[in-house]
PyMOL CGO cylinders between C-alpha atoms (Angstrom):
from pymol import cmd
from pymol.cgo import CYLINDER

trace = [
    CYLINDER, -0.01, -2.64, 19.52, 2.23, -3.92, 18.12, 0.3, 1, 1, 1, 1, 1, 1,
    CYLINDER, 2.23, -3.92, 18.12, 5.13, -2.05, 17.65, 0.3, 1, 1, 1, 1, 1, 1,
    CYLINDER, 5.13, -2.05, 17.65, 8.05, -4.48, 16.55, 0.3, 1, 1, 1, 1, 1, 1,
    CYLINDER, 8.05, -4.48, 16.55, 8.45, -3.11, 12.85, 0.3, 1, 1, 1, 1, 1, 1,
    CYLINDER, 8.45, -3.11, 12.85, 7.50, 0.17, 13.94, 0.3, 1, 1, 1, 1, 1, 1,
    CYLINDER, 7.50, 0.17, 13.94, 10.87, 2.37, 12.13, 0.3, 1, 1, 1, 1, 1, 1,
    CYLINDER, 10.87, 2.37, 12.13, 12.09, 5.70, 13.75, 0.3, 1, 1, 1, 1, 1, 1,
    CYLINDER, 12.09, 5.70, 13.75, 12.71, 7.54, 10.61, 0.3, 1, 1, 1, 1, 1, 1,
    CYLINDER, 12.71, 7.54, 10.61, 9.46, 6.48, 8.37, 0.3, 1, 1, 1, 1, 1, 1,
    CYLINDER, 9.46, 6.48, 8.37, 7.19, 9.29, 7.83, 0.3, 1, 1, 1, 1, 1, 1,
    CYLINDER, 7.19, 9.29, 7.83, 3.87, 8.74, 6.33, 0.3, 1, 1, 1, 1, 1, 1,
    CYLINDER, 3.87, 8.74, 6.33, 1.99, 11.90, 5.13, 0.3, 1, 1, 1, 1, 1, 1,
    CYLINDER, 1.99, 11.90, 5.13, -1.64, 12.28, 3.75, 0.3, 1, 1, 1, 1, 1, 1,
    CYLINDER, -1.64, 12.28, 3.75, -0.91, 12.30, -0.41, 0.3, 1, 1, 1, 1, 1, 1,
    CYLINDER, -0.91, 12.30, -0.41, -1.82, 15.19, -1.81, 0.3, 1, 1, 1, 1, 1, 1,
    CYLINDER, -1.82, 15.19, -1.81, -0.65, 17.33, -5.79, 0.3, 1, 1, 1, 1, 1, 1,
    CYLINDER, -0.65, 17.33, -5.79, 2.27, 18.96, -4.05, 0.3, 1, 1, 1, 1, 1, 1,
    CYLINDER, 2.27, 18.96, -4.05, 4.05, 15.22, -3.72, 0.3, 1, 1, 1, 1, 1, 1,
    CYLINDER, 4.05, 15.22, -3.72, 3.68, 14.01, -7.76, 0.3, 1, 1, 1, 1, 1, 1,
    CYLINDER, 3.68, 14.01, -7.76, 7.08, 16.56, -8.05, 0.3, 1, 1, 1, 1, 1, 1,
    CYLINDER, 7.08, 16.56, -8.05, 8.74, 14.52, -4.94, 0.3, 1, 1, 1, 1, 1, 1,
    CYLINDER, 8.74, 14.52, -4.94, 7.15, 11.07, -5.98, 0.3, 1, 1, 1, 1, 1, 1,
    CYLINDER, 7.15, 11.07, -5.98, 7.79, 11.11, -9.66, 0.3, 1, 1, 1, 1, 1, 1,
    CYLINDER, 7.79, 11.11, -9.66, 11.38, 10.04, -9.79, 0.3, 1, 1, 1, 1, 1, 1,
    CYLINDER, 11.38, 10.04, -9.79, 10.19, 7.18, -7.53, 0.3, 1, 1, 1, 1, 1, 1,
    CYLINDER, 10.19, 7.18, -7.53, 7.33, 5.96, -8.75, 0.3, 1, 1, 1, 1, 1, 1,
    CYLINDER, 7.33, 5.96, -8.75, 8.23, 6.09, -12.45, 0.3, 1, 1, 1, 1, 1, 1,
    CYLINDER, 8.23, 6.09, -12.45, 10.55, 2.83, -12.20, 0.3, 1, 1, 1, 1, 1, 1,
    CYLINDER, 10.55, 2.83, -12.20, 9.54, 0.46, -14.18, 0.3, 1, 1, 1, 1, 1, 1,
    CYLINDER, 9.54, 0.46, -14.18, 9.93, -2.40, -12.02, 0.3, 1, 1, 1, 1, 1, 1,
    CYLINDER, 9.93, -2.40, -12.02, 7.18, -1.37, -9.83, 0.3, 1, 1, 1, 1, 1, 1,
    CYLINDER, 7.18, -1.37, -9.83, 4.33, -2.15, -12.32, 0.3, 1, 1, 1, 1, 1, 1,
    CYLINDER, 4.33, -2.15, -12.32, 5.66, -5.61, -12.45, 0.3, 1, 1, 1, 1, 1, 1,
    CYLINDER, 5.66, -5.61, -12.45, 2.44, -7.22, -10.66, 0.3, 1, 1, 1, 1, 1, 1,
    CYLINDER, 2.44, -7.22, -10.66, 0.57, -4.48, -10.97, 0.3, 1, 1, 1, 1, 1, 1,
    CYLINDER, 0.57, -4.48, -10.97, -2.26, -3.48, -13.70, 0.3, 1, 1, 1, 1, 1, 1,
    CYLINDER, -2.26, -3.48, -13.70, -1.23, 0.05, -13.63, 0.3, 1, 1, 1, 1, 1, 1,
    CYLINDER, -1.23, 0.05, -13.63, 1.96, 1.72, -15.39, 0.3, 1, 1, 1, 1, 1, 1,
    CYLINDER, 1.96, 1.72, -15.39, 4.52, 4.73, -14.28, 0.3, 1, 1, 1, 1, 1, 1,
    CYLINDER, 4.52, 4.73, -14.28, 3.34, 7.81, -14.67, 0.3, 1, 1, 1, 1, 1, 1,
    CYLINDER, 3.34, 7.81, -14.67, 3.59, 9.54, -17.71, 0.3, 1, 1, 1, 1, 1, 1,
    CYLINDER, 3.59, 9.54, -17.71, 4.39, 12.66, -16.42, 0.3, 1, 1, 1, 1, 1, 1,
    CYLINDER, 4.39, 12.66, -16.42, 4.50, 14.79, -12.89, 0.3, 1, 1, 1, 1, 1, 1,
    CYLINDER, 4.50, 14.79, -12.89, 1.31, 16.44, -14.09, 0.3, 1, 1, 1, 1, 1, 1,
    CYLINDER, 1.31, 16.44, -14.09, -0.26, 13.17, -14.54, 0.3, 1, 1, 1, 1, 1, 1,
    CYLINDER, -0.26, 13.17, -14.54, 0.67, 12.08, -11.41, 0.3, 1, 1, 1, 1, 1, 1,
    CYLINDER, 0.67, 12.08, -11.41, -0.69, 15.24, -9.65, 0.3, 1, 1, 1, 1, 1, 1,
    CYLINDER, -0.69, 15.24, -9.65, -3.68, 14.45, -11.62, 0.3, 1, 1, 1, 1, 1, 1,
    CYLINDER, -3.68, 14.45, -11.62, -3.81, 11.29, -9.90, 0.3, 1, 1, 1, 1, 1, 1,
    CYLINDER, -3.81, 11.29, -9.90, -3.00, 12.61, -6.64, 0.3, 1, 1, 1, 1, 1, 1,
    CYLINDER, -3.00, 12.61, -6.64, -5.67, 15.08, -6.45, 0.3, 1, 1, 1, 1, 1, 1,
    CYLINDER, -5.67, 15.08, -6.45, -8.54, 12.89, -7.33, 0.3, 1, 1, 1, 1, 1, 1,
    CYLINDER, -8.54, 12.89, -7.33, -7.14, 10.14, -4.74, 0.3, 1, 1, 1, 1, 1, 1,
    CYLINDER, -7.14, 10.14, -4.74, -6.38, 13.05, -1.78, 0.3, 1, 1, 1, 1, 1, 1,
    CYLINDER, -6.38, 13.05, -1.78, -10.35, 13.63, -2.12, 0.3, 1, 1, 1, 1, 1, 1,
    CYLINDER, -10.35, 13.63, -2.12, -11.52, 10.53, -0.95, 0.3, 1, 1, 1, 1, 1, 1,
    CYLINDER, -11.52, 10.53, -0.95, -13.58, 7.88, -2.32, 0.3, 1, 1, 1, 1, 1, 1,
    CYLINDER, -13.58, 7.88, -2.32, -16.59, 8.86, -4.03, 0.3, 1, 1, 1, 1, 1, 1,
    CYLINDER, -16.59, 8.86, -4.03, -19.33, 9.81, -1.88, 0.3, 1, 1, 1, 1, 1, 1,
    CYLINDER, -19.33, 9.81, -1.88, -21.57, 6.73, -2.91, 0.3, 1, 1, 1, 1, 1, 1,
    CYLINDER, -21.57, 6.73, -2.91, -18.86, 4.44, -2.29, 0.3, 1, 1, 1, 1, 1, 1,
    CYLINDER, -18.86, 4.44, -2.29, -19.56, 3.00, 1.55, 0.3, 1, 1, 1, 1, 1, 1,
    CYLINDER, -19.56, 3.00, 1.55, -15.35, 3.22, 1.93, 0.3, 1, 1, 1, 1, 1, 1,
    CYLINDER, -15.35, 3.22, 1.93, -12.58, 6.08, 3.54, 0.3, 1, 1, 1, 1, 1, 1,
    CYLINDER, -12.58, 6.08, 3.54, -9.89, 5.42, 1.25, 0.3, 1, 1, 1, 1, 1, 1,
    CYLINDER, -9.89, 5.42, 1.25, -6.42, 6.61, 2.63, 0.3, 1, 1, 1, 1, 1, 1,
    CYLINDER, -6.42, 6.61, 2.63, -3.27, 7.63, 0.47, 0.3, 1, 1, 1, 1, 1, 1,
    CYLINDER, -3.27, 7.63, 0.47, -0.20, 8.12, 1.69, 0.3, 1, 1, 1, 1, 1, 1,
    CYLINDER, -0.20, 8.12, 1.69, 3.54, 9.25, 0.97, 0.3, 1, 1, 1, 1, 1, 1,
    CYLINDER, 3.54, 9.25, 0.97, 6.04, 7.75, 2.52, 0.3, 1, 1, 1, 1, 1, 1,
    CYLINDER, 6.04, 7.75, 2.52, 8.95, 9.75, 3.68, 0.3, 1, 1, 1, 1, 1, 1,
    CYLINDER, 8.95, 9.75, 3.68, 11.90, 8.62, 5.62, 0.3, 1, 1, 1, 1, 1, 1,
    CYLINDER, 11.90, 8.62, 5.62, 13.32, 11.55, 7.50, 0.3, 1, 1, 1, 1, 1, 1,
    CYLINDER, 13.32, 11.55, 7.50, 16.91, 9.25, 8.64, 0.3, 1, 1, 1, 1, 1, 1,
    CYLINDER, 16.91, 9.25, 8.64, 17.51, 9.49, 4.17, 0.3, 1, 1, 1, 1, 1, 1,
    CYLINDER, 17.51, 9.49, 4.17, 15.47, 12.74, 3.52, 0.3, 1, 1, 1, 1, 1, 1,
    CYLINDER, 15.47, 12.74, 3.52, 13.98, 10.63, 0.81, 0.3, 1, 1, 1, 1, 1, 1,
    CYLINDER, 13.98, 10.63, 0.81, 10.56, 9.84, -0.74, 0.3, 1, 1, 1, 1, 1, 1,
    CYLINDER, 10.56, 9.84, -0.74, 10.09, 5.98, -1.38, 0.3, 1, 1, 1, 1, 1, 1,
    CYLINDER, 10.09, 5.98, -1.38, 6.55, 5.07, -2.23, 0.3, 1, 1, 1, 1, 1, 1,
    CYLINDER, 6.55, 5.07, -2.23, 2.96, 5.49, -1.23, 0.3, 1, 1, 1, 1, 1, 1,
    CYLINDER, 2.96, 5.49, -1.23, 0.87, 3.59, 0.80, 0.3, 1, 1, 1, 1, 1, 1,
    CYLINDER, 0.87, 3.59, 0.80, -3.10, 2.80, 0.14, 0.3, 1, 1, 1, 1, 1, 1,
    CYLINDER, -3.10, 2.80, 0.14, -5.60, 1.37, 1.93, 0.3, 1, 1, 1, 1, 1, 1,
    CYLINDER, -5.60, 1.37, 1.93, -9.52, 0.79, 1.48, 0.3, 1, 1, 1, 1, 1, 1,
    CYLINDER, -9.52, 0.79, 1.48, -11.48, 0.76, 4.90, 0.3, 1, 1, 1, 1, 1, 1,
    CYLINDER, -11.48, 0.76, 4.90, -14.73, -0.83, 3.94, 0.3, 1, 1, 1, 1, 1, 1,
    CYLINDER, -14.73, -0.83, 3.94, -16.29, 0.79, 7.77, 0.3, 1, 1, 1, 1, 1, 1,
    CYLINDER, -16.29, 0.79, 7.77, -19.30, -0.96, 8.31, 0.3, 1, 1, 1, 1, 1, 1,
    CYLINDER, -19.30, -0.96, 8.31, -17.11, -4.41, 8.80, 0.3, 1, 1, 1, 1, 1, 1,
    CYLINDER, -17.11, -4.41, 8.80, -14.49, -2.02, 10.30, 0.3, 1, 1, 1, 1, 1, 1,
    CYLINDER, -14.49, -2.02, 10.30, -12.36, -4.00, 7.64, 0.3, 1, 1, 1, 1, 1, 1,
    CYLINDER, -12.36, -4.00, 7.64, -9.29, -2.28, 5.04, 0.3, 1, 1, 1, 1, 1, 1,
    CYLINDER, -9.29, -2.28, 5.04, -8.06, -3.29, 2.13, 0.3, 1, 1, 1, 1, 1, 1,
    CYLINDER, -8.06, -3.29, 2.13, -3.75, -2.57, 1.97, 0.3, 1, 1, 1, 1, 1, 1,
    CYLINDER, -3.75, -2.57, 1.97, -1.52, -2.17, -0.62, 0.3, 1, 1, 1, 1, 1, 1,
    CYLINDER, -1.52, -2.17, -0.62, 2.44, -0.49, -1.34, 0.3, 1, 1, 1, 1, 1, 1,
    CYLINDER, 2.44, -0.49, -1.34, 4.09, 0.39, -4.09, 0.3, 1, 1, 1, 1, 1, 1,
    CYLINDER, 4.09, 0.39, -4.09, 8.05, 1.43, -3.12, 0.3, 1, 1, 1, 1, 1, 1,
    CYLINDER, 8.05, 1.43, -3.12, 10.58, 2.29, -5.55, 0.3, 1, 1, 1, 1, 1, 1,
    CYLINDER, 10.58, 2.29, -5.55, 12.98, -0.88, -5.89, 0.3, 1, 1, 1, 1, 1, 1,
    CYLINDER, 12.98, -0.88, -5.89, 15.87, 1.02, -4.72, 0.3, 1, 1, 1, 1, 1, 1,
    CYLINDER, 15.87, 1.02, -4.72, 14.41, 0.09, -1.49, 0.3, 1, 1, 1, 1, 1, 1,
    CYLINDER, 14.41, 0.09, -1.49, 13.54, -3.29, -1.81, 0.3, 1, 1, 1, 1, 1, 1,
    CYLINDER, 13.54, -3.29, -1.81, 14.49, -6.10, 0.68, 0.3, 1, 1, 1, 1, 1, 1,
    CYLINDER, 14.49, -6.10, 0.68, 15.63, -3.45, 3.37, 0.3, 1, 1, 1, 1, 1, 1,
    CYLINDER, 15.63, -3.45, 3.37, 12.74, -3.82, 5.72, 0.3, 1, 1, 1, 1, 1, 1,
    CYLINDER, 12.74, -3.82, 5.72, 11.26, -0.12, 4.61, 0.3, 1, 1, 1, 1, 1, 1,
    CYLINDER, 11.26, -0.12, 4.61, 7.39, -2.21, 3.07, 0.3, 1, 1, 1, 1, 1, 1,
    CYLINDER, 7.39, -2.21, 3.07, 7.49, -3.65, 6.09, 0.3, 1, 1, 1, 1, 1, 1,
    CYLINDER, 7.49, -3.65, 6.09, 7.60, -0.78, 8.54, 0.3, 1, 1, 1, 1, 1, 1,
    CYLINDER, 7.60, -0.78, 8.54, 5.70, 1.05, 6.43, 0.3, 1, 1, 1, 1, 1, 1,
    CYLINDER, 5.70, 1.05, 6.43, 3.26, -1.33, 6.18, 0.3, 1, 1, 1, 1, 1, 1,
    CYLINDER, 3.26, -1.33, 6.18, 3.11, -1.72, 10.25, 0.3, 1, 1, 1, 1, 1, 1,
    CYLINDER, 3.11, -1.72, 10.25, 3.06, 1.95, 10.76, 0.3, 1, 1, 1, 1, 1, 1,
    CYLINDER, 3.06, 1.95, 10.76, -0.56, 2.61, 8.73, 0.3, 1, 1, 1, 1, 1, 1,
    CYLINDER, -0.56, 2.61, 8.73, -2.27, -1.05, 10.25, 0.3, 1, 1, 1, 1, 1, 1,
    CYLINDER, -2.27, -1.05, 10.25, -0.74, 0.61, 13.89, 0.3, 1, 1, 1, 1, 1, 1,
    CYLINDER, -0.74, 0.61, 13.89, -2.72, 4.13, 12.56, 0.3, 1, 1, 1, 1, 1, 1,
    CYLINDER, -2.72, 4.13, 12.56, -5.78, 2.06, 11.28, 0.3, 1, 1, 1, 1, 1, 1,
    CYLINDER, -5.78, 2.06, 11.28, -6.10, 0.31, 13.92, 0.3, 1, 1, 1, 1, 1, 1,
    CYLINDER, -6.10, 0.31, 13.92, -5.20, 3.18, 16.56, 0.3, 1, 1, 1, 1, 1, 1,
    CYLINDER, -5.20, 3.18, 16.56, -7.55, 6.23, 14.53, 0.3, 1, 1, 1, 1, 1, 1,
    CYLINDER, -7.55, 6.23, 14.53, -10.40, 4.11, 12.43, 0.3, 1, 1, 1, 1, 1, 1,
    CYLINDER, -10.40, 4.11, 12.43, -10.89, 1.23, 14.79, 0.3, 1, 1, 1, 1, 1, 1,
    CYLINDER, -10.89, 1.23, 14.79, -9.98, -1.30, 11.89, 0.3, 1, 1, 1, 1, 1, 1,
    CYLINDER, -9.98, -1.30, 11.89, -10.62, -4.73, 13.56, 0.3, 1, 1, 1, 1, 1, 1,
    CYLINDER, -10.62, -4.73, 13.56, -8.97, -6.32, 10.20, 0.3, 1, 1, 1, 1, 1, 1,
    CYLINDER, -8.97, -6.32, 10.20, -6.92, -5.93, 7.16, 0.3, 1, 1, 1, 1, 1, 1,
    CYLINDER, -6.92, -5.93, 7.16, -6.78, -8.33, 3.94, 0.3, 1, 1, 1, 1, 1, 1,
    CYLINDER, -6.78, -8.33, 3.94, -4.24, -8.01, 1.34, 0.3, 1, 1, 1, 1, 1, 1,
    CYLINDER, -4.24, -8.01, 1.34, -4.44, -9.62, -2.34, 0.3, 1, 1, 1, 1, 1, 1,
    CYLINDER, -4.44, -9.62, -2.34, -1.09, -10.43, -4.12, 0.3, 1, 1, 1, 1, 1, 1,
    CYLINDER, -1.09, -10.43, -4.12, -0.20, -11.27, -7.56, 0.3, 1, 1, 1, 1, 1, 1,
    CYLINDER, -0.20, -11.27, -7.56, 0.66, -15.18, -6.98, 0.3, 1, 1, 1, 1, 1, 1,
    CYLINDER, 0.66, -15.18, -6.98, 4.26, -14.72, -8.60, 0.3, 1, 1, 1, 1, 1, 1,
    CYLINDER, 4.26, -14.72, -8.60, 4.88, -11.76, -6.44, 0.3, 1, 1, 1, 1, 1, 1,
    CYLINDER, 4.88, -11.76, -6.44, 7.01, -13.82, -3.89, 0.3, 1, 1, 1, 1, 1, 1,
    CYLINDER, 7.01, -13.82, -3.89, 8.42, -10.73, -1.73, 0.3, 1, 1, 1, 1, 1, 1,
    CYLINDER, 8.42, -10.73, -1.73, 4.97, -9.45, -0.97, 0.3, 1, 1, 1, 1, 1, 1,
    CYLINDER, 4.97, -9.45, -0.97, 3.77, -12.21, 0.40, 0.3, 1, 1, 1, 1, 1, 1,
    CYLINDER, 3.77, -12.21, 0.40, 6.78, -12.64, 2.64, 0.3, 1, 1, 1, 1, 1, 1,
    CYLINDER, 6.78, -12.64, 2.64, 6.16, -9.61, 3.16, 0.3, 1, 1, 1, 1, 1, 1,
    CYLINDER, 6.16, -9.61, 3.16, 2.08, -10.19, 4.51, 0.3, 1, 1, 1, 1, 1, 1,
    CYLINDER, 2.08, -10.19, 4.51, 3.39, -12.70, 5.85, 0.3, 1, 1, 1, 1, 1, 1,
    CYLINDER, 3.39, -12.70, 5.85, 5.49, -11.81, 8.33, 0.3, 1, 1, 1, 1, 1, 1,
    CYLINDER, 5.49, -11.81, 8.33, 3.58, -9.49, 9.38, 0.3, 1, 1, 1, 1, 1, 1,
    CYLINDER, 3.58, -9.49, 9.38, 0.72, -12.35, 10.53, 0.3, 1, 1, 1, 1, 1, 1,
    CYLINDER, 0.72, -12.35, 10.53, -0.75, -12.74, 7.82, 0.3, 1, 1, 1, 1, 1, 1,
    CYLINDER, -0.75, -12.74, 7.82, -2.29, -15.63, 6.99, 0.3, 1, 1, 1, 1, 1, 1,
    CYLINDER, -2.29, -15.63, 6.99, -3.49, -16.81, 2.99, 0.3, 1, 1, 1, 1, 1, 1,
    CYLINDER, -3.49, -16.81, 2.99, -6.85, -17.20, 2.77, 0.3, 1, 1, 1, 1, 1, 1,
    CYLINDER, -6.85, -17.20, 2.77, -8.35, -17.34, -0.61, 0.3, 1, 1, 1, 1, 1, 1,
    CYLINDER, -8.35, -17.34, -0.61, -7.38, -17.56, -4.49, 0.3, 1, 1, 1, 1, 1, 1,
    CYLINDER, -7.38, -17.56, -4.49, -8.64, -15.74, -7.48, 0.3, 1, 1, 1, 1, 1, 1,
    CYLINDER, -8.64, -15.74, -7.48, -8.68, -16.67, -10.46, 0.3, 1, 1, 1, 1, 1, 1,
    CYLINDER, -8.68, -16.67, -10.46, -8.07, -14.15, -13.27, 0.3, 1, 1, 1, 1, 1, 1,
    CYLINDER, -8.07, -14.15, -13.27, -7.98, -10.98, -10.97, 0.3, 1, 1, 1, 1, 1, 1,
    CYLINDER, -7.98, -10.98, -10.97, -6.57, -8.80, -13.58, 0.3, 1, 1, 1, 1, 1, 1,
    CYLINDER, -6.57, -8.80, -13.58, -4.93, -9.03, -16.87, 0.3, 1, 1, 1, 1, 1, 1,
    CYLINDER, -4.93, -9.03, -16.87, -1.73, -7.09, -17.80, 0.3, 1, 1, 1, 1, 1, 1,
    CYLINDER, -1.73, -7.09, -17.80, 1.58, -7.70, -19.26, 0.3, 1, 1, 1, 1, 1, 1,
    CYLINDER, 1.58, -7.70, -19.26, -0.18, -9.76, -22.00, 0.3, 1, 1, 1, 1, 1, 1,
    CYLINDER, -0.18, -9.76, -22.00, -1.35, -12.40, -19.57, 0.3, 1, 1, 1, 1, 1, 1,
    CYLINDER, -1.35, -12.40, -19.57, -3.99, -12.84, -16.66, 0.3, 1, 1, 1, 1, 1, 1,
    CYLINDER, -3.99, -12.84, -16.66, -2.81, -11.56, -13.30, 0.3, 1, 1, 1, 1, 1, 1,
    CYLINDER, -2.81, -11.56, -13.30, -4.24, -14.85, -10.67, 0.3, 1, 1, 1, 1, 1, 1,
    CYLINDER, -4.24, -14.85, -10.67, -4.00, -13.08, -6.91, 0.3, 1, 1, 1, 1, 1, 1,
    CYLINDER, -4.00, -13.08, -6.91, -3.61, -14.50, -3.39, 0.3, 1, 1, 1, 1, 1, 1,
    CYLINDER, -3.61, -14.50, -3.39, -5.52, -13.14, -0.94, 0.3, 1, 1, 1, 1, 1, 1,
    CYLINDER, -5.52, -13.14, -0.94, -4.00, -12.84, 3.01, 0.3, 1, 1, 1, 1, 1, 1,
    CYLINDER, -4.00, -12.84, 3.01, -6.02, -11.29, 5.66, 0.3, 1, 1, 1, 1, 1, 1,
    CYLINDER, -6.02, -11.29, 5.66, -4.97, -10.55, 9.37, 0.3, 1, 1, 1, 1, 1, 1,
    CYLINDER, -4.97, -10.55, 9.37, -6.82, -10.05, 12.67, 0.3, 1, 1, 1, 1, 1, 1,
    CYLINDER, -6.82, -10.05, 12.67, -6.13, -6.79, 15.07, 0.3, 1, 1, 1, 1, 1, 1,
    CYLINDER, -6.13, -6.79, 15.07, -5.42, -9.25, 17.48, 0.3, 1, 1, 1, 1, 1, 1,
    CYLINDER, -5.42, -9.25, 17.48, -1.92, -10.25, 15.50, 0.3, 1, 1, 1, 1, 1, 1,
    CYLINDER, -1.92, -10.25, 15.50, -0.91, -7.02, 15.38, 0.3, 1, 1, 1, 1, 1, 1,
    CYLINDER, -0.91, -7.02, 15.38, -1.60, -6.64, 19.34, 0.3, 1, 1, 1, 1, 1, 1,
]
cmd.load_cgo(trace, "trace")
């Protein structure tokens, strides 16, 4: 596997209810939600409830696996965000995303965290294709997936509506060969 972005200090921990107290301050940063259709957590309790649902995984009627991780940097002893992966096991495909506090943007953390998760998904779940759907205005995330080797493969008009206006998304994909 390609480890050119793998950091020495980032640790991906399976997300659980106990992370709410550690991630509440990190995830209430309003800058995070400019390009995603969510609001900052209203309270630590609300975040704990959300994490409780996510940590259970996908409902059994869905043919998918939900993986969520807390991102911890052991060098600075801080949680910096979360990662998400929805695995479509029949296709060996994963849809991936990340949320990092804006204090950690532009410093390589997201690239490193995503690389760690991709390597984990390849090694443990034998995923062979990855997809990222990104708001067309989110230039930094587009640059990130391109750095990882993703290529533009599609466009979805009106993918969502939030902040009083429609959100359009670019779709970027990468096959396993990019990471080997």
